[in-house]
C-alpha positions, 0 to 999 in steps of 0.5 A: 123585875129589873136586872142591871149590869155594867163592865168595866176594867180598872188594871191590876188592882180591882176594884168592885164598888155597889155602883155596879162595875165588875172586871170582865177580862177574859182568859184565853180558852172558853173552857178555862175563861171566866166568861161573864154573860155566863156567870151573869145568866146563873146569877140572873137565874138564881135569883128568880128562882129563889125570889121570883114575884115575892115581897120583901120579907124580912124574916125570909131574907136570911133563907133566900140569901143562903139560897141564891149563893148555895144556887150559884154555887152549885151552878158554876162548879157544875161548869167544870172551870178551874176557879175557886169561887167568892159568891156574896149576896146582899137583899135590902128592902126598898124603903129609900135608904142607901147601901155603899158597899166596896169590894177590892181584889188584887189578882191576875186580870189574865186569868181571874174574874169577876161579875156583879148583877143587880136585881129589884122589884117593887120591894126589894134589891138583890146585888150578887157578886160573884169572883172567880180565882183561876187555880 
């Protein structure tokens, strides 16, 4: 499996394109910060646990996406950080088709953050984005 991540900063008006960019600003204080590496690991573990070495199967995609999102949310809430989370998961069969998507947020870069991970194997892509909004 191949995992891709990349970070970038876009000022107060944030755009997250499927070109796999994300905001990695951190709040001060480890206990209340949106820590990119921590979130990225949660995403990767959820994908591996759910999809692992499976080949793309159309009839399992809904279950897989739900499981990845639920596992991410479960692990995020266990962190006990003061955030509301939004988790998106897309699974796409590798068949040569293109996929473009974009997310936009207006938030506080000093407290809020996001992380996008692209995972792939021989038959599919899985893209997960998590947005953390400080409470």
